[in-house]
SEFILO-932931 format. One line per 8 residues: number of its first residue (from 0); their letters; for each residue x, y, z of N, C-alpha, C. Coordinates in Angstrom, 1 decimal, decimal comma. Example, Ala and Ser with C-alpha at 12.3 -4.5 7.8 and 13.67 -1.06 7.14 Angstrom:
# residues 2
0 = AS = 13,2 -5,7 7,8 12,3 -4,5 7,8 13,2 -3,3 7,8  12,8 -2,2 7,1 13,7 -1,1 7,1 12,9 0,0 7,9
//
This chain:
# residues 279
0 = VCPRGQRT = -8,0 -215,9 -44,8 -6,5 -216,1 -45,3 -6,2 -214,7 -46,0  -5,0 -214,3 -45,6 -4,5 -213,1 -46,2 -3,7 -213,3 -47,4  -3,6 -212,3 -48,4 -2,7 -212,4 -49,5 -1,3 -212,4 -49,0  -0,4 -212,8 -49,8 1,1 -212,8 -49,4 1,6 -211,3 -49,2  2,4 -211,2 -48,1 2,7 -209,8 -47,7 1,9 -209,1 -46,8  0,7 -209,7 -46,4 -0,2 -209,1 -45,4 -0,3 -210,2 -44,1  -0,9 -209,6 -43,1 -1,3 -210,6 -42,0 -2,4 -209,8 -41,2  -3,1 -210,6 -40,4 -4,2 -210,0 -39,7 -3,7 -209,2 -38,6
8 = DDNKICRE = -4,5 -208,1 -38,2 -4,3 -207,4 -37,1 -5,1 -207,8 -35,9  -5,0 -207,0 -34,8 -5,9 -207,5 -33,6 -7,4 -207,6 -33,8  -7,8 -206,9 -34,9 -9,3 -207,1 -35,3 -9,5 -208,1 -36,4  -8,6 -208,9 -36,6 -8,5 -210,0 -37,6 -8,8 -209,5 -39,0  -8,3 -208,2 -39,2 -8,5 -207,7 -40,6 -7,0 -207,7 -41,2  -6,9 -208,2 -42,6 -5,6 -208,1 -43,2 -5,1 -206,8 -43,4  -3,9 -206,7 -43,0 -3,2 -205,3 -43,2 -1,8 -205,7 -43,8  -1,4 -204,9 -44,8 -0,2 -205,0 -45,5 1,1 -204,8 -44,6
16 = CVGSPDRY = 2,1 -205,7 -44,7 3,4 -205,5 -43,9 4,1 -204,4 -44,5  4,3 -203,5 -43,7 4,9 -202,2 -44,0 6,2 -201,9 -43,3  6,5 -202,8 -42,2 7,7 -202,7 -41,4 9,0 -203,1 -41,9  10,0 -203,0 -41,3 11,3 -203,6 -41,7 11,8 -204,6 -40,6  12,6 -205,5 -41,1 13,0 -206,5 -40,0 13,9 -206,0 -39,1  13,8 -206,2 -37,8 14,6 -205,7 -36,7 16,0 -206,3 -36,8  16,8 -206,0 -35,7 18,2 -206,4 -35,7 18,1 -208,0 -35,5  17,2 -208,5 -34,7 17,2 -209,9 -34,4 16,8 -210,6 -35,6
24 = DWLYLGFM = 15,8 -210,2 -36,4 15,4 -210,8 -37,7 16,5 -210,9 -38,5  17,4 -209,7 -38,8 18,5 -210,0 -39,7 19,5 -211,0 -39,2  19,7 -211,1 -37,9 20,6 -212,0 -37,4 20,2 -213,5 -37,6  18,8 -213,7 -37,5 18,3 -215,0 -37,9 18,5 -215,4 -39,3  18,3 -214,2 -40,2 18,4 -214,6 -41,6 19,9 -214,8 -42,0  20,8 -214,2 -41,2 22,2 -214,4 -41,4 22,6 -215,8 -40,9  22,0 -216,3 -40,0 22,2 -217,6 -39,4 21,8 -218,6 -40,5  20,6 -218,4 -41,0 20,0 -219,3 -42,0 20,9 -219,5 -43,3
32 = AMLPLVLH = 21,5 -218,1 -43,7 22,5 -217,9 -44,8 23,8 -218,7 -44,5  24,2 -218,6 -43,3 25,5 -219,2 -43,0 25,5 -220,7 -43,0  24,3 -221,2 -42,7 24,2 -222,9 -42,6 24,7 -223,4 -43,8  24,3 -223,2 -45,2 24,8 -223,9 -46,3 26,3 -223,6 -46,4  26,8 -222,3 -46,3 28,1 -222,0 -46,5 29,0 -222,7 -45,6  28,6 -222,8 -44,2 29,5 -223,6 -43,3 29,6 -225,1 -43,7  28,4 -225,8 -44,1 28,4 -227,0 -44,6 29,2 -227,2 -45,8  29,1 -226,3 -46,8 30,0 -226,3 -48,0 31,4 -226,5 -47,6
40 = WFFIEWYS = 31,8 -225,6 -46,7 33,3 -225,5 -46,2 33,5 -226,8 -45,6  32,8 -227,4 -44,7 33,2 -228,5 -44,0 33,4 -229,7 -45,0  32,4 -229,8 -45,9 32,5 -231,0 -46,8 33,6 -230,8 -47,9  33,9 -229,6 -48,3 35,1 -229,4 -49,2 36,4 -229,8 -48,4  36,4 -229,4 -47,3 37,6 -229,7 -46,4 37,7 -231,2 -46,1  36,6 -231,8 -45,9 36,5 -233,3 -45,7 36,9 -234,2 -46,8  36,5 -233,8 -48,0 36,9 -234,6 -49,2 38,0 -234,0 -50,0  38,6 -232,9 -49,7 39,6 -232,4 -50,5 41,0 -233,3 -50,3
48 = GKKSSSAL = 41,1 -233,7 -49,1 42,4 -234,5 -49,0 43,5 -233,6 -48,7  44,6 -234,0 -48,1 45,7 -233,3 -47,7 46,6 -232,7 -48,9  46,5 -233,5 -50,0 47,4 -233,1 -51,0 46,7 -232,2 -52,1  45,4 -232,1 -52,0 44,7 -231,3 -52,9 45,1 -229,8 -52,8  45,3 -229,2 -53,9 45,5 -227,7 -53,8 44,3 -226,9 -54,3  43,1 -227,7 -54,5 42,0 -226,9 -55,0 41,1 -226,6 -53,7  41,3 -226,9 -52,6 40,3 -226,7 -51,6 40,2 -225,2 -51,3  41,2 -224,4 -51,3 41,1 -222,9 -51,1 40,2 -222,2 -52,2
56 = LQHVTALF = 40,5 -222,6 -53,4 39,6 -222,1 -54,5 38,1 -222,5 -54,3  37,9 -223,7 -54,0 36,5 -224,1 -53,8 35,9 -223,4 -52,7  36,6 -223,1 -51,6 36,1 -222,4 -50,3 35,7 -221,1 -50,8  36,5 -220,3 -51,6 36,3 -219,0 -52,1 35,0 -219,1 -52,9  35,0 -220,1 -53,9 33,7 -220,4 -54,7 32,4 -220,4 -54,0  32,5 -221,3 -53,0 31,4 -221,4 -52,1 30,8 -220,1 -51,6  31,9 -219,3 -51,1 31,4 -218,1 -50,5 30,9 -217,2 -51,5  31,4 -217,1 -52,7 31,0 -216,4 -53,8 29,5 -216,6 -54,1
64 = ECSVAAIV = 29,2 -218,1 -54,2 27,9 -218,6 -54,4 26,9 -218,1 -53,4  27,2 -218,3 -52,2 26,2 -217,9 -51,2 26,0 -216,5 -51,0  27,1 -215,6 -51,3 27,0 -214,2 -51,2 26,0 -213,7 -52,5  26,4 -214,2 -53,7 25,5 -213,7 -54,7 24,0 -214,1 -54,5  23,9 -215,4 -54,0 22,5 -215,9 -53,8 21,8 -215,1 -52,9  22,5 -214,5 -51,7 21,9 -213,7 -50,8 21,5 -212,3 -51,2  22,4 -211,8 -52,1 22,1 -210,5 -52,8 20,9 -210,5 -53,7  21,0 -211,7 -54,6 19,8 -211,7 -55,6 18,5 -212,0 -54,9
72 = TLLVSDPV = 18,5 -212,9 -53,7 17,3 -213,0 -52,9 16,7 -211,8 -52,3  17,5 -210,9 -51,8 17,2 -209,6 -51,4 16,6 -208,7 -52,5  17,3 -208,8 -53,7 16,8 -207,9 -54,8 15,5 -208,3 -55,4  15,1 -209,6 -55,4 13,9 -210,1 -55,9 12,7 -210,1 -54,9  13,1 -209,9 -53,6 12,1 -209,6 -52,6 11,5 -208,2 -52,6  10,2 -208,3 -52,2 9,5 -207,0 -52,2 10,1 -206,0 -51,0  10,5 -204,7 -51,5 10,4 -204,0 -52,8 11,4 -204,6 -53,8  11,1 -205,0 -54,9 11,9 -205,5 -56,0 13,0 -204,5 -56,3
80 = GSLHIRSC = 14,3 -205,0 -56,5 15,4 -204,1 -57,0 16,1 -203,4 -55,8  15,7 -203,6 -54,5 16,3 -203,0 -53,4 16,8 -204,0 -52,4  17,9 -203,6 -51,6 18,4 -204,5 -50,7 17,6 -204,4 -49,5  16,7 -203,6 -49,3 15,8 -203,6 -48,1 14,5 -204,5 -48,4  14,0 -205,1 -47,4 12,7 -205,9 -47,5 11,8 -205,3 -46,5  10,5 -205,5 -46,8 9,4 -205,1 -45,8 9,0 -206,4 -45,2  8,5 -206,3 -43,9 8,1 -207,5 -43,2 7,1 -207,2 -42,2  6,6 -208,4 -41,7 5,6 -208,2 -40,6 6,4 -208,6 -39,3
88 = KVKKLSDW = 6,1 -208,1 -38,2 6,7 -208,4 -37,0 6,4 -209,7 -36,3  7,3 -210,5 -35,9 7,1 -211,8 -35,3 6,7 -211,6 -33,8  5,4 -212,0 -33,4 4,9 -211,8 -32,1 5,0 -212,9 -31,1  4,8 -214,1 -31,8 4,9 -215,3 -31,0 5,1 -216,5 -31,9  5,5 -217,7 -31,2 5,9 -218,9 -32,0 4,7 -219,4 -32,9  3,5 -219,2 -32,5 2,4 -219,7 -33,3 2,3 -219,0 -34,8  2,9 -217,7 -34,8 2,9 -217,0 -36,0 3,5 -217,7 -37,2  4,6 -218,7 -36,8 5,2 -219,5 -37,7 4,4 -220,6 -38,3
96 = YTMLYNPS = 3,3 -221,0 -37,6 2,7 -222,2 -37,9 1,2 -222,0 -38,0  0,8 -221,1 -38,9 -0,7 -220,7 -39,1 -1,5 -222,0 -39,6  -0,8 -222,8 -40,3 -1,6 -224,0 -40,8 -2,1 -224,9 -39,7  -1,6 -224,7 -38,5 -2,0 -225,6 -37,4 -3,2 -224,9 -36,8  -3,7 -223,7 -37,1 -4,8 -223,0 -36,4 -5,8 -222,8 -37,4  -6,1 -223,7 -38,4 -7,3 -223,6 -39,3 -8,5 -223,9 -38,5  -9,6 -223,0 -38,4 -10,6 -223,3 -37,7 -11,7 -224,3 -38,3  -12,5 -225,0 -37,4 -13,6 -225,7 -37,9 -14,8 -225,4 -37,2
104 = PDYITTVH = -15,6 -224,5 -37,7 -16,7 -223,8 -37,1 -17,8 -224,9 -36,9  -18,1 -225,8 -37,6 -19,1 -226,8 -37,3 -18,4 -228,2 -36,9  -17,2 -228,2 -36,8 -16,4 -229,5 -36,5 -16,4 -230,4 -37,6  -16,8 -229,9 -38,7 -16,8 -230,8 -39,9 -16,1 -230,1 -41,1  -16,3 -228,9 -41,5 -15,7 -228,2 -42,5 -14,6 -227,4 -42,0  -13,3 -227,5 -42,4 -12,2 -226,8 -42,0 -12,0 -225,6 -43,0  -11,9 -224,4 -42,2 -11,6 -223,2 -43,0 -10,1 -222,9 -43,1  -9,6 -223,0 -44,3 -8,2 -222,9 -44,5 -7,9 -221,5 -44,4
112 = CTHEAVYP = -7,1 -221,0 -43,4 -6,7 -219,6 -43,3 -5,1 -219,5 -43,3  -4,5 -220,5 -43,8 -3,0 -220,5 -43,7 -2,4 -219,3 -44,5  -1,5 -218,5 -44,0 -0,9 -217,5 -44,7 0,5 -217,2 -43,9  1,3 -216,5 -44,6 2,8 -216,2 -44,0 2,6 -215,0 -43,1  2,3 -215,3 -41,9 2,2 -214,2 -40,8 3,5 -213,5 -40,5  4,6 -214,3 -40,8 5,9 -213,7 -40,5 6,7 -213,2 -41,8  5,8 -212,9 -42,7 6,3 -212,5 -44,0 7,6 -211,6 -43,9  8,7 -211,7 -44,7 9,0 -212,9 -45,5 10,0 -213,9 -45,0
120 = LYTIVFIY = 10,0 -213,8 -43,5 11,1 -214,7 -42,9 10,9 -216,2 -43,1  9,8 -216,7 -43,4 9,7 -218,1 -43,7 10,0 -218,4 -45,1  9,5 -217,8 -46,2 9,8 -218,1 -47,5 11,0 -217,7 -48,1  11,6 -216,5 -47,6 12,9 -216,0 -48,2 13,9 -217,0 -48,0  13,9 -217,8 -47,1 15,0 -218,7 -46,8 15,0 -219,8 -47,8  13,8 -220,2 -48,2 13,6 -221,3 -49,4 14,3 -220,7 -50,7  13,7 -219,4 -50,9 14,3 -218,7 -52,2 15,7 -218,7 -52,2  16,3 -218,4 -51,0 17,8 -218,2 -50,9 18,5 -219,6 -51,3
128 = YAFCLVLM = 18,0 -220,7 -50,5 18,5 -221,9 -50,8 18,4 -222,4 -52,3  17,3 -222,1 -52,9 17,0 -222,4 -54,4 18,1 -221,7 -55,2  18,5 -220,5 -54,9 19,4 -219,7 -55,6 20,9 -220,3 -55,3  21,2 -220,7 -54,1 22,4 -221,3 -53,7 22,6 -222,6 -54,6  21,5 -223,4 -54,7 21,7 -224,7 -55,4 21,9 -224,5 -56,9  21,3 -223,5 -57,4 21,4 -223,2 -58,9 22,7 -222,7 -59,1  23,2 -221,8 -58,4 24,5 -221,2 -58,6 25,6 -222,3 -58,4  25,4 -223,2 -57,4 26,3 -224,2 -57,2 26,6 -225,2 -58,4
136 = MLLRPLLV = 25,3 -225,4 -59,0 25,3 -226,5 -60,1 25,8 -225,8 -61,3  25,8 -224,5 -61,4 26,3 -223,7 -62,6 27,9 -223,7 -62,6  28,3 -223,3 -61,3 29,8 -222,9 -61,2 30,6 -224,1 -60,7  30,3 -224,8 -59,7 31,2 -225,7 -59,0 31,6 -226,9 -59,9  30,7 -227,6 -60,6 31,1 -228,8 -61,4 32,3 -228,3 -62,5  32,2 -227,3 -63,1 33,2 -226,7 -64,0 34,5 -226,4 -63,4  34,4 -225,8 -62,2 35,6 -225,5 -61,3 36,3 -226,6 -61,0  35,6 -227,6 -60,3 36,3 -228,8 -59,7 36,9 -229,7 -60,9
144 = KKIACGLG = 36,2 -229,8 -62,0 36,7 -230,5 -63,1 38,0 -230,0 -63,6  38,1 -228,5 -63,5 39,4 -227,9 -64,0 40,5 -228,0 -63,0  40,3 -228,0 -61,8 41,4 -227,6 -60,7 41,7 -228,8 -59,8  40,7 -229,6 -59,6 40,9 -230,7 -58,5 41,9 -231,7 -59,0  43,1 -231,4 -59,2 44,1 -232,3 -59,8 44,7 -233,3 -58,7  44,4 -232,9 -57,5 45,0 -233,9 -56,4 44,2 -235,0 -55,9  42,9 -235,0 -56,7 41,8 -236,0 -56,3 41,6 -236,9 -57,5  41,2 -238,1 -57,1 40,8 -239,0 -58,1 39,3 -238,7 -58,7
152 = KSDRFKSI = 39,0 -239,2 -59,8 37,9 -238,9 -60,5 36,5 -239,0 -59,6  36,6 -240,1 -58,8 35,4 -240,3 -58,1 35,4 -239,5 -56,8  36,5 -238,9 -56,4 36,4 -238,0 -55,1 36,1 -236,5 -55,5  36,4 -236,1 -56,8 36,2 -234,8 -57,2 35,0 -234,1 -56,8  33,8 -234,8 -57,1 32,5 -234,2 -56,9 31,9 -234,5 -55,6  32,5 -235,1 -54,8 31,9 -235,6 -53,5 31,3 -234,5 -52,7  32,0 -233,3 -52,6 31,5 -232,2 -51,9 30,2 -231,6 -52,6  30,1 -231,8 -53,9 28,9 -231,3 -54,6 27,8 -232,3 -54,2
160 = YAALYFFP = 28,0 -233,6 -54,4 27,0 -234,6 -54,0 26,6 -234,4 -52,4  27,5 -234,0 -51,6 27,1 -233,8 -50,3 26,1 -232,6 -50,1  26,3 -231,7 -51,0 25,4 -230,5 -50,9 24,0 -230,9 -51,5  23,9 -231,8 -52,5 22,6 -232,3 -52,9 21,9 -233,0 -51,9  22,6 -233,5 -50,8 21,9 -234,2 -49,8 21,6 -233,0 -48,7  22,4 -232,2 -48,4 22,2 -231,3 -47,2 21,2 -230,1 -47,5  21,1 -229,7 -48,8 19,9 -228,7 -49,2 18,6 -229,2 -48,8  18,2 -230,4 -49,3 16,8 -230,8 -49,0 16,7 -231,0 -47,5
168 = ILTVLQAV = 17,7 -231,4 -46,7 17,7 -231,5 -45,4 17,4 -230,1 -44,7  18,2 -229,1 -45,2 18,0 -227,8 -44,6 16,6 -227,2 -44,9  16,1 -227,5 -46,2 14,8 -227,1 -46,6 13,7 -227,7 -45,6  13,8 -228,9 -45,3 12,8 -229,6 -44,4 12,9 -229,0 -43,0  14,2 -228,8 -42,7 14,4 -228,2 -41,2 13,8 -226,8 -41,1  13,9 -225,9 -42,2 13,2 -224,7 -42,1 11,6 -224,8 -42,3  11,3 -225,7 -43,0 9,8 -225,9 -43,2 9,1 -226,4 -42,0  9,8 -227,3 -41,3 9,2 -227,9 -39,9 9,7 -227,0 -38,6
176 = GGGLLYYA = 10,9 -226,7 -38,7 11,4 -226,0 -37,5 11,7 -224,6 -37,5  11,2 -223,9 -38,5 11,6 -222,4 -38,7 11,3 -221,6 -37,5  10,1 -221,7 -36,9 9,9 -221,0 -35,8 10,7 -221,3 -34,5  11,0 -222,7 -34,4 11,9 -223,1 -33,3 13,2 -222,5 -33,5  13,8 -222,5 -34,8 15,1 -222,0 -35,0 15,2 -220,6 -34,7  14,2 -219,9 -35,0 14,1 -218,4 -34,8 14,5 -218,0 -33,4  13,8 -218,7 -32,5 14,0 -218,5 -31,0 15,3 -219,1 -30,5  15,8 -220,2 -31,1 16,8 -221,0 -30,5 18,2 -220,8 -31,1
184 = FPYIILVL = 18,2 -220,2 -32,3 19,5 -220,3 -33,1 20,8 -219,5 -32,2  20,5 -218,5 -31,5 21,8 -218,1 -30,8 22,3 -219,1 -29,9  21,5 -219,8 -29,2 22,1 -220,9 -28,4 22,5 -222,1 -29,0  22,0 -222,3 -30,2 22,6 -223,5 -31,1 23,9 -223,1 -31,6  24,1 -221,7 -32,0 25,3 -221,3 -32,4 26,5 -221,4 -31,4  26,1 -221,1 -30,2 27,0 -221,1 -29,0 27,4 -222,5 -28,8  26,5 -223,4 -28,6 26,8 -224,8 -28,3 27,6 -225,4 -29,4  27,2 -225,4 -30,7 28,0 -225,9 -31,8 29,4 -225,3 -31,9
192 = SLVTLAVY = 29,6 -224,1 -31,7 30,9 -223,5 -31,9 31,8 -224,2 -30,8  31,2 -224,2 -29,6 32,1 -224,8 -28,5 32,4 -226,2 -28,7  31,5 -227,1 -29,0 31,7 -228,5 -29,3 32,6 -228,7 -30,4  32,3 -228,1 -31,6 33,2 -228,2 -32,8 34,7 -227,9 -32,5  34,8 -226,7 -31,8 36,2 -226,3 -31,5 36,9 -227,3 -30,6  36,2 -227,8 -29,6 37,0 -228,8 -28,8 37,2 -230,1 -29,6  36,3 -230,6 -30,4 36,6 -231,6 -31,2 37,7 -231,5 -32,2  37,7 -230,3 -32,8 38,8 -230,1 -33,7 40,2 -230,0 -33,2
200 = MSASEVES = 40,3 -229,3 -31,9 41,5 -229,2 -31,3 41,9 -230,5 -30,8  41,0 -231,4 -30,4 41,4 -232,8 -29,8 41,8 -233,5 -31,0  41,1 -233,5 -32,1 41,5 -234,4 -33,3 42,9 -234,0 -33,9  43,1 -232,6 -33,8 44,4 -232,0 -34,3 45,5 -232,1 -33,3  45,2 -232,7 -32,1 46,2 -232,7 -31,0 46,9 -231,4 -30,7  46,0 -230,3 -30,6 46,4 -229,0 -30,2 46,4 -229,1 -28,6  47,5 -228,9 -28,1 47,7 -228,9 -26,6 48,3 -227,6 -26,1  48,7 -226,7 -26,9 49,5 -225,5 -26,5 49,4 -224,4 -27,6
208 = FKDLLVRK = 49,7 -223,2 -27,3 49,7 -222,1 -28,1 50,7 -222,4 -29,3  51,7 -223,0 -29,0 52,8 -223,2 -30,0 52,2 -224,3 -31,1  51,4 -225,2 -30,7 50,7 -226,2 -31,6 49,8 -225,4 -32,4  49,1 -224,3 -32,0 48,3 -223,5 -33,0 49,1 -222,8 -33,9  50,3 -222,2 -33,6 51,0 -221,4 -34,5 51,9 -222,2 -35,6  51,8 -223,6 -35,4 52,6 -224,4 -36,3 52,0 -224,2 -37,7  50,6 -224,3 -37,8 49,9 -224,4 -39,1 49,0 -223,1 -39,2  49,0 -222,5 -40,2 48,0 -221,3 -40,4 46,6 -221,8 -40,4
216 = KRLVVLFS = 46,4 -223,0 -40,9 45,0 -223,4 -41,1 44,3 -223,6 -39,7  45,1 -224,0 -38,7 44,6 -224,0 -37,4 44,1 -222,7 -36,8  44,8 -221,6 -37,1 44,5 -220,4 -36,7 43,2 -219,9 -37,4  43,1 -220,2 -38,7 41,9 -220,0 -39,5 40,7 -220,4 -38,8  40,8 -221,7 -38,4 39,7 -222,5 -37,8 39,4 -221,8 -36,5  40,4 -221,5 -35,8 40,2 -220,9 -34,4 39,4 -219,5 -34,6  39,9 -218,7 -35,5 39,3 -217,4 -35,7 37,8 -217,6 -36,2  37,6 -218,5 -37,0 36,2 -218,7 -37,6 35,3 -219,1 -36,4
224 = HWLLHAYG = 35,9 -219,9 -35,5 35,0 -220,4 -34,3 34,8 -219,1 -33,4  35,8 -218,4 -33,3 35,5 -217,0 -32,5 34,4 -216,1 -33,1  34,4 -216,1 -34,5 33,5 -215,2 -35,2 32,1 -215,8 -34,9  32,0 -217,0 -34,9 30,7 -217,7 -34,7 30,2 -217,6 -33,3  31,1 -217,7 -32,4 30,9 -217,4 -30,9 30,5 -216,0 -30,7  31,1 -215,0 -31,4 30,7 -213,6 -31,2 29,3 -213,4 -31,8  28,9 -214,1 -33,0 27,7 -214,0 -33,5 26,6 -214,4 -32,6  26,9 -215,6 -32,0 25,9 -216,1 -30,9 25,6 -215,1 -29,9
232 = IISISKLD = 26,7 -214,6 -29,2 26,6 -213,7 -28,2 25,8 -212,3 -28,6  26,2 -211,9 -29,7 25,3 -210,7 -30,2 24,0 -211,0 -30,4  23,6 -212,1 -30,9 22,2 -212,7 -31,2 21,4 -212,7 -29,9  22,1 -213,3 -28,8 21,3 -213,3 -27,5 21,1 -212,0 -26,9  22,2 -211,1 -26,8 22,1 -209,9 -26,2 21,4 -208,9 -27,2  21,4 -209,0 -28,4 20,8 -208,1 -29,4 21,4 -206,8 -29,4  22,5 -206,6 -28,5 23,2 -205,3 -28,4 22,2 -204,1 -28,2  21,2 -204,5 -27,3 20,2 -203,4 -27,0 20,9 -202,3 -26,0
240 = KLEQDLPL = 21,7 -202,7 -25,1 22,5 -201,8 -24,3 23,9 -202,1 -24,5  24,5 -201,2 -25,3 25,8 -201,5 -25,7 26,9 -201,4 -24,5  26,7 -200,6 -23,6 27,6 -200,6 -22,5 27,5 -201,8 -21,6  26,5 -202,5 -21,6 26,5 -203,9 -21,0 26,8 -205,0 -21,9  26,5 -204,9 -23,2 26,6 -206,1 -23,9 27,8 -206,3 -24,6  28,5 -205,1 -25,2 29,9 -205,2 -25,8 30,9 -205,9 -24,9  31,0 -205,6 -23,4 32,0 -206,4 -22,8 31,8 -207,9 -22,8  30,6 -208,3 -23,1 30,4 -209,8 -23,2 31,3 -210,3 -24,3
248 = LALVPAPA = 31,6 -209,6 -25,4 32,4 -210,1 -26,5 33,8 -210,6 -26,0  34,3 -210,0 -24,9 35,5 -210,2 -24,3 35,6 -211,9 -24,0  34,5 -212,5 -23,7 34,3 -213,8 -23,5 34,6 -214,9 -24,6  34,7 -214,2 -25,8 34,8 -215,0 -27,1 36,1 -216,0 -26,9  37,2 -215,6 -26,6 38,4 -216,4 -26,6 38,5 -217,2 -25,3  37,5 -217,1 -24,4 37,6 -217,9 -23,1 37,6 -219,4 -23,4  36,6 -220,0 -24,1 36,6 -221,5 -24,2 38,0 -222,0 -24,8  38,4 -221,4 -25,8 39,8 -222,0 -26,5 40,9 -221,8 -25,4
256 = LFYLLTAK = 41,1 -220,6 -24,7 42,1 -220,4 -23,6 41,9 -221,5 -22,6  40,6 -221,8 -22,1 40,4 -222,8 -21,1 40,9 -224,1 -21,6  40,6 -224,4 -22,9 41,2 -225,8 -23,4 42,6 -225,9 -23,5  43,3 -224,8 -23,9 44,6 -224,9 -23,9 45,4 -224,9 -22,7  44,7 -224,3 -21,7 45,3 -224,3 -20,4 45,2 -225,6 -19,6  44,1 -226,4 -19,9 43,8 -227,6 -19,3 44,0 -228,9 -20,0  44,4 -228,8 -21,4 44,5 -229,9 -22,2 45,8 -230,7 -21,7  46,8 -230,2 -21,1 47,8 -231,1 -20,7 47,5 -231,9 -19,4
264 = YTEPSRIL = 46,5 -231,5 -18,8 46,1 -232,3 -17,5 45,0 -233,5 -17,9  44,6 -233,4 -19,1 43,6 -234,5 -19,6 44,1 -235,2 -20,7  45,4 -235,3 -21,0 46,0 -236,2 -21,9 45,8 -237,6 -21,4  45,0 -238,3 -22,3 44,8 -239,9 -21,9 46,1 -240,6 -21,5  47,1 -240,4 -22,4 48,4 -241,3 -22,0 48,8 -240,9 -20,6  48,9 -239,7 -20,3 49,3 -239,1 -18,9 48,3 -239,8 -17,8  47,0 -239,7 -18,0 46,1 -240,3 -17,1 46,3 -241,7 -16,9  46,5 -242,5 -18,0 46,8 -243,9 -17,9 48,1 -244,2 -17,2
272 = SEGGNGH = 49,2 -243,4 -17,5 50,4 -243,7 -16,9 50,3 -243,4 -15,4  49,7 -242,3 -15,0 49,6 -242,0 -13,6 48,7 -243,0 -12,9  47,6 -243,6 -13,5 46,9 -244,7 -13,0 47,7 -245,9 -12,8  48,6 -246,1 -13,8 49,4 -247,4 -13,6 50,4 -247,3 -12,5  51,0 -245,9 -12,5 51,9 -245,8 -11,2 51,2 -246,0 -9,9  50,0 -245,5 -9,8 49,2 -245,5 -8,6 49,0 -247,2 -8,2  48,9 -248,0 -9,2 48,7 -249,3 -8,7 50,1 -250,0 -8,5
//
């Protein structure tokens, strides 16, 4: 077993991690940092109600909490006091699950060699979630109590209660599926951004560009999905070859444009009326 901050080399000797995270590693950390923020925003919007004027301020507060938590996490990571972190390179999926490879030389006694081979990509996420939770508990209850005038007493804190549920879920997700998420997160982002955009447009009854311009909130949601979609494309391509990868970003608006151009042909009432006329 190697001390924290070290991993074995090809000769099975512990060596200190002296490298820096590459672009893909930072994109992975960015994805894990975005998860609680997106969930915060979703539940704030879900429970704020149409008449509440506090939603925007809660959104800003959630962004502030997650941003401060990310900065503090980087500052307390080695080297302490710097926004840079040193790391070991991820070579394969099994690097994330060293606890599954403890040897049993005599098939009786297990030698425990578990250590963080992907230092610090595994544990830094837990530290970040802990800071997010602490900052939320310090700031949000006071804020909500002051400004949530459009909500009843029982509804004011529902977005905070939701966070108390999803933070443990995210922690377990990282503990069990961290390695899988590391390799799959670009595709998860693309699929989720496509599905949620289609669901939102359908639920909001957006069928044309005019419907989008009626409310500013719809444009904000659209641009947010475009940013996520661009993030997914950048994560897949890693922007290794700029002349080949940058043109792919032109595909970002394509799903929304396709939806708007074809929505009128898939309107349920129209399909039902044409079916009735056919009979």
